Rosetta silent file (secondary structure, phi, psi, omega in degrees, C-alpha in Angstrom):
SEQUENCE: MKRETCFLTTKDFTILEVMRDRCLGQNDPLAPILKRKIEAATVMFRDDIPVNVATLSSRVTFSVDGRDPDTRIISHDRMTSPIGMYLPITTARGLALLGLSEGQGFALRNGDGEERIVLHEIHYQPEAARREKEALERASTPAFGKPSLRVIRGAFYDQPRLVPVTHDGFDDPGPPAA
SCORE:     score description
SCORE:     0.000 S_00000001
   1 L     0.000  134.889  176.717   -0.004    0.009    0.011 S_00000001
   2 L   -73.605  133.768 -177.200    1.277    3.439   -0.889 S_00000001
   3 L   -73.009  129.880  174.511    2.099    5.666    2.020 S_00000001
   4 L   -72.208  143.610  174.078    0.122    8.933    2.142 S_00000001
   5 L  -117.196  146.521  179.783    2.034   12.091    2.040 S_00000001
   6 E  -150.925  128.262  177.112    0.965   15.502    3.428 S_00000001
   7 E  -108.892  123.010  179.338    3.070   18.642    3.625 S_00000001
   8 E  -126.345  144.568  169.331    1.993   21.124    6.297 S_00000001
   9 E   -71.405  164.537 -178.420    3.430   24.418    7.541 S_00000001
  10 H   -64.430  -36.422  178.661    4.176   24.529   11.229 S_00000001
  11 H   -62.339  -46.309 -178.852    1.112   26.780   11.642 S_00000001
  12 H   -63.510  -42.924 -178.796   -1.178   24.365    9.729 S_00000001
  13 H   -64.508  -41.845  174.601    0.119   21.358   11.711 S_00000001
  14 H   -56.839  -46.754  178.433   -0.511   23.196   14.987 S_00000001
  15 H   -64.631  -33.052  177.273   -4.062   24.021   14.032 S_00000001
  16 H   -71.428  -37.488  175.465   -4.748   20.340   13.058 S_00000001
  17 H   -60.440  -43.375 -179.287   -3.364   19.211   16.409 S_00000001
  18 H   -70.631  -35.329  176.557   -5.623   21.570   18.290 S_00000001
  19 H   -62.789  -44.239  179.333   -8.642   20.434   16.113 S_00000001
  20 H   -59.549  -43.575  179.911   -7.732   16.818   17.047 S_00000001
  21 H   -66.385  -27.074  178.256   -7.575   17.682   20.714 S_00000001
  22 L   -93.604    1.864  178.544  -11.008   19.331   20.542 S_00000001
  23 L   -53.556  149.813  179.834  -12.637   16.487   18.675 S_00000001
  24 L   -76.267    1.349 -177.318  -15.932   15.345   20.076 S_00000001
  25 L   124.729 -166.665 -177.384  -14.688   11.780   20.308 S_00000001
  26 L   -70.011  -18.864  176.957  -14.488    8.869   17.902 S_00000001
  27 L   -82.757   -6.571  177.859  -17.929    9.783   16.384 S_00000001
  28 L   -68.726  122.961 -179.358  -16.572   13.066   15.148 S_00000001
  29 L   -64.528  -19.065 -176.977  -16.472   12.711   11.302 S_00000001
  30 L   -91.936  -11.276 -175.348  -13.217   14.769   11.094 S_00000001
  31 H   -63.755  -42.908 -179.233  -11.356   12.581   13.694 S_00000001
  32 H   -68.882  -34.764  179.095  -10.147    9.878   11.201 S_00000001
  33 H   -68.676  -39.022  175.944   -9.119   12.505    8.644 S_00000001
  34 H   -63.359  -42.264  176.880   -7.220   14.466   11.279 S_00000001
  35 H   -56.993  -51.040  176.674   -5.538   11.304   12.437 S_00000001
  36 H   -60.349  -44.674 -177.458   -4.428   10.443    8.846 S_00000001
  37 H   -71.399  -35.900  176.437   -3.150   13.973    8.070 S_00000001
  38 H   -67.966  -44.652  175.879   -1.125   14.237   11.318 S_00000001
  39 H   -61.840  -30.458 -179.017    0.417   10.803   10.896 S_00000001
  40 H   -89.945   -9.272 -171.189    1.280   11.449    7.269 S_00000001
  41 E   -67.570  135.464  166.762    2.570   14.981    7.786 S_00000001
  42 E  -109.812  112.618 -174.921    5.949   16.347    6.801 S_00000001
  43 E   -91.872  134.167 -178.396    6.072   19.570    8.732 S_00000001
  44 E  -133.422  154.339  169.966    7.994   22.482    7.112 S_00000001
  45 L   -65.467  159.566 -178.280    8.671   26.118    7.759 S_00000001
  46 L   -67.873  -24.425  176.311    6.545   28.402    5.691 S_00000001
  47 L   -74.015  -18.477 -177.603    9.628   29.499    3.721 S_00000001
  48 L  -101.700   -8.736 -174.832   10.313   25.915    2.749 S_00000001
  49 L   -72.823  133.898 -177.519    6.871   24.656    1.721 S_00000001
  50 L   -65.524  151.466 -175.502    6.673   23.941   -2.044 S_00000001
  51 L   -70.516  -14.184 -175.746    4.530   26.198   -4.163 S_00000001
  52 L   -96.714   18.106  179.121    2.392   23.315   -5.382 S_00000001
  53 E  -108.004  142.630  179.581    1.004   22.438   -1.934 S_00000001
  54 L   -83.497  125.302  179.554   -2.338   23.557   -0.549 S_00000001
  55 L  -125.529  175.457  175.830   -1.945   25.536    2.689 S_00000001
  56 L   -58.115  144.889 -179.867   -4.450   27.666    4.605 S_00000001
  57 L    69.720   11.215  176.759   -5.645   30.661    2.546 S_00000001
  58 L   -81.176  143.142  174.269   -4.605   28.925   -0.700 S_00000001
  59 E  -100.802  118.665 -171.727   -6.904   29.293   -3.679 S_00000001
  60 E  -126.807  160.362  169.344   -7.202   25.835   -5.279 S_00000001
  61 E  -113.983  127.977 -178.813   -9.050   23.925   -8.009 S_00000001
  62 E  -143.296  165.250  175.188  -10.211   20.446   -7.115 S_00000001
  63 E  -135.226  154.079  179.130  -12.743   17.822   -8.112 S_00000001
  64 E  -120.120  126.858 -173.760  -14.705   15.205   -6.277 S_00000001
  65 L    44.537   43.730  172.921  -15.181   11.776   -7.818 S_00000001
  66 L    73.874    8.819  177.983  -14.254   13.114  -11.288 S_00000001
  67 L   -73.465 -178.915  178.444  -17.060   15.670  -11.415 S_00000001
  68 L   -56.660  134.292 -178.562  -16.669   19.196  -12.725 S_00000001
  69 L   -70.684  154.557  178.015  -13.770   21.047  -10.934 S_00000001
  70 E  -130.483  151.041 -177.645  -14.429   23.768   -8.413 S_00000001
  71 E  -120.326  131.289 -175.638  -12.237   26.548   -7.180 S_00000001
  72 E  -146.574  166.558  172.278  -12.227   27.616   -3.546 S_00000001
  73 E  -104.770  120.028 -178.407  -10.091   29.267   -0.874 S_00000001
  74 E   -76.942  121.248 -174.504   -9.116   26.914    1.919 S_00000001
  75 E  -122.648  166.549 -174.883   -9.955   28.743    5.204 S_00000001
  76 L   -72.422  -41.234 -178.417   -9.650   28.088    8.857 S_00000001
  77 L  -146.462 -176.736 -178.464  -13.320   28.299    9.669 S_00000001
  78 L   -66.388  137.215  179.810  -16.599   29.349    8.057 S_00000001
  79 L  -106.603  158.842  177.569  -16.428   32.811    6.625 S_00000001
  80 L   -90.761    2.729  177.397  -19.151   35.439    6.259 S_00000001
  81 L   -69.381  172.978  179.033  -18.127   36.168    2.714 S_00000001
  82 L   -43.595  136.844  179.904  -20.131   35.121   -0.327 S_00000001
  83 L   -66.694  140.348  176.501  -21.200   31.442   -0.158 S_00000001
  84 L    93.467    0.010  178.804  -19.129   29.199   -2.384 S_00000001
  85 L   -91.190  -34.273 -176.764  -15.903   31.283   -2.084 S_00000001
  86 E  -112.307  156.507  172.975  -14.297   29.501    0.898 S_00000001
  87 E  -131.924  102.367 -174.765  -13.931   25.859    1.850 S_00000001
  88 E   -75.204  156.981  177.450  -13.134   25.612    5.622 S_00000001
  89 L   -77.641    1.885  176.635  -10.960   22.948    7.131 S_00000001
  90 L   -84.460   -0.268  178.107  -13.842   22.313    9.544 S_00000001
  91 L  -112.864  160.739 -176.354  -15.503   20.317    6.642 S_00000001
  92 H   -65.674  -41.967  179.489  -14.171   16.955    5.435 S_00000001
  93 H   -63.698  -45.922 -179.548  -13.396   18.306    1.889 S_00000001
  94 H   -61.099  -47.217  177.616  -11.536   21.312    3.209 S_00000001
  95 H   -63.854  -43.031  177.217   -9.552   19.214    5.592 S_00000001
  96 H   -60.063  -32.895 -178.300   -8.748   16.593    2.947 S_00000001
  97 H   -75.344  -33.874 -175.946   -7.274   19.221    0.611 S_00000001
  98 L   -54.415  125.222  174.426   -4.982   20.793    3.255 S_00000001
  99 L    88.878   -5.072  177.208   -1.420   19.616    2.680 S_00000001
 100 L   -79.181  152.943  173.840   -2.035   17.903   -0.721 S_00000001
 101 E   -94.502  163.561  178.658    0.277   18.597   -3.693 S_00000001
 102 L   -59.874  137.045  179.476   -1.089   19.319   -7.200 S_00000001
 103 L    84.764  -10.150 -177.158   -2.365   16.014   -8.829 S_00000001
 104 L   -86.094  145.503 -179.993   -2.637   14.325   -5.443 S_00000001
 105 E  -118.102  167.853  177.804   -5.852   12.742   -4.250 S_00000001
 106 E  -147.302  127.366  174.911   -7.400   11.825   -0.863 S_00000001
 107 E   -94.982  135.513 -173.233  -10.180    9.336   -0.268 S_00000001
 108 E  -139.000  147.869  175.026  -12.607   10.039    2.492 S_00000001
 109 E   -89.958  143.634  176.286  -15.687    8.441    3.905 S_00000001
 110 E  -133.224 -175.186  177.324  -18.949   10.231    3.936 S_00000001
 111 L   -60.122  -24.435 -178.135  -22.538    9.245    4.635 S_00000001
 112 L   -94.536   -3.029 -177.851  -23.019    7.818    1.149 S_00000001
 113 E   128.441 -129.170 -172.067  -19.800    5.669    1.224 S_00000001
 114 E  -122.153  145.361  175.600  -16.472    6.901   -0.032 S_00000001
 115 E  -132.996  145.221  177.436  -15.494    9.862   -2.280 S_00000001
 116 E  -110.238  130.084 -179.426  -12.069   10.849   -3.746 S_00000001
 117 E  -112.965  139.256 -179.914  -11.118   14.451   -3.870 S_00000001
 118 E  -125.437  129.138 -178.034   -8.255   15.420   -6.191 S_00000001
 119 E   -92.559  117.526 -177.921   -6.373   18.644   -6.073 S_00000001
 120 E   -92.936  -43.488 -177.126   -5.742   19.857   -9.624 S_00000001
 121 E  -152.519  146.581  173.888   -4.083   23.306   -9.257 S_00000001
 122 E   -99.866  117.851  177.615   -2.905   25.870   -6.757 S_00000001
 123 E   -88.654  -35.785  178.458   -3.688   29.351   -8.049 S_00000001
 124 E  -146.514  134.629  174.804   -2.456   31.260   -5.064 S_00000001
 125 L  -128.669  118.210 -176.373   -0.453   30.202   -2.040 S_00000001
 126 H   -55.153  -32.336 -179.744    0.264   32.859    0.622 S_00000001
 127 H   -70.415  -40.226  174.415    3.588   31.525    1.517 S_00000001
 128 H   -68.024  -40.853  174.670    4.839   31.558   -2.102 S_00000001
 129 H   -60.909  -39.568  175.691    3.430   35.105   -2.547 S_00000001
 130 H   -61.338  -46.067  176.480    5.261   36.252    0.523 S_00000001
 131 H   -63.055  -36.266  174.771    8.539   34.846   -0.744 S_00000001
 132 H   -63.318  -50.098 -179.581    7.982   36.454   -4.166 S_00000001
 133 H   -58.526  -44.073  174.613    7.351   39.793   -2.500 S_00000001
 134 H   -66.720  -33.575  173.860   10.393   39.641   -0.428 S_00000001
 135 H   -69.160  -37.380  173.315   12.595   38.706   -3.343 S_00000001
 136 H   -61.852  -46.352 -179.971   11.264   41.739   -5.269 S_00000001
 137 H   -61.327  -40.784  175.853   11.961   43.982   -2.368 S_00000001
 138 H   -68.608  -31.636  176.746   15.523   42.732   -2.072 S_00000001
 139 H   -70.736  -25.762 -175.806   16.110   43.082   -5.769 S_00000001
 140 H   -95.319  -14.108  179.218   14.900   46.777   -5.764 S_00000001
 141 L  -101.870  146.013 -178.764   16.823   47.963   -2.718 S_00000001
 142 L   -71.651  153.468  177.982   20.564   48.628   -2.876 S_00000001
 143 L   -63.916  145.929  175.899   22.859   46.285   -1.030 S_00000001
 144 L   -67.255  143.867  177.124   23.958   47.349    2.443 S_00000001
 145 L    91.891  -19.049 -176.341   27.406   48.820    2.670 S_00000001
 146 L   -93.694  122.609 -172.026   27.393   49.994   -0.926 S_00000001
 147 L   -63.228  147.960  175.859   27.485   53.828   -1.066 S_00000001
 148 L  -111.808  115.734 -178.465   24.555   55.532   -2.713 S_00000001
 149 L  -112.416  141.545  179.918   25.492   58.568   -4.682 S_00000001
 150 L  -119.321  114.939  178.931   23.244   61.192   -6.293 S_00000001
 151 L   -86.897  133.866  176.010   24.831   63.260   -9.070 S_00000001
 152 L  -117.894  109.380 -171.750   23.562   66.796   -9.507 S_00000001
 153 L   -76.106  127.545  175.437   24.573   67.961  -12.883 S_00000001
 154 L    82.860    4.671 -176.928   25.864   71.577  -13.154 S_00000001
 155 L   -59.791  -42.769 -177.883   25.564   72.340   -9.395 S_00000001
 156 L   -64.927  -41.741 -173.922   29.180   73.710   -9.295 S_00000001
 157 L   -80.049  -16.806  179.202   28.788   76.016  -12.297 S_00000001
 158 L   -89.460    7.083  173.680   25.479   77.431  -11.290 S_00000001
 159 L   -73.285  146.711 -178.358   26.820   79.237   -8.193 S_00000001
 160 L   -64.838  142.165 -176.990   26.778   83.005   -8.255 S_00000001
 161 L   -80.051  142.286 -177.129   30.085   84.557   -9.359 S_00000001
 162 L   -91.825  149.261  176.778   32.167   86.486   -6.795 S_00000001
 163 L   -92.641  126.923 -179.122   33.481   89.987   -7.561 S_00000001
 164 L   -66.592  147.673 -179.717   37.250   90.264   -7.001 S_00000001
 165 L   -99.656  142.393  179.548   38.422   92.531   -4.221 S_00000001
 166 L   -76.823  172.244 -169.774   41.231   95.045   -4.683 S_00000001
 167 L   -67.908  -20.992  177.986   44.344   94.953   -2.648 S_00000001
 168 L   -90.423    6.035  178.519   42.982   97.594   -0.173 S_00000001
 169 L    88.639   -1.826 -172.152   39.842   95.488    0.583 S_00000001
 170 L   -96.694  117.085 -171.283   37.582   97.892   -1.269 S_00000001
 171 L  -103.101   11.885 -179.957   35.376   96.071   -3.817 S_00000001
 172 L   -90.749  118.407 -178.089   33.452   99.134   -5.345 S_00000001
 173 L   -74.056  -10.731  177.339   34.904   99.820   -8.817 S_00000001
 174 L    88.133 -173.677  179.885   33.557  103.398   -8.649 S_00000001
 175 H   -63.054  -32.345 -178.009   31.833  105.632  -11.244 S_00000001
 176 H   -66.107  -19.113  179.830   33.952  104.576  -14.207 S_00000001
 177 H   -76.586  -18.307 -177.912   32.389  101.055  -13.969 S_00000001
 178 L   -75.773    0.000    0.000   28.972  102.512  -14.469 S_00000001
């Protein structure tokens, strides 16, 4: 049997552990999914998580049992935003998607039997977006220790000219200059 794999950020893993600790017992429908996710988890820092892995706040496209794909944002809990935009991890499908890589599937039991959810594509991952933003900021700012010079063209030549002073300290040329 193929071993399940699941990549979680340290934050996502901690949230799943808390959810497992707060489960209502063995009758909780999320308990077996939480157990599988936690046992299969490879925990990573947010800077190390691959860009093709579903994390919290990722916008993903997935399908259930080969039906038409759907796109949602994986959220921590139910949101008050428009219905159909978020898929909370407090639902079986949301929890199943968390930690999957693109192309990976997860089989879960529901009231009607078993369904297979497949992650097709990650459109947005907050960890990848953060890394990209930091890289752009590093590229646009000069390196530390490197002097920053600003050249002002013609500044020396645009200064007012001084009138020469005679040997007795008197600088008025007198009436002949008029």
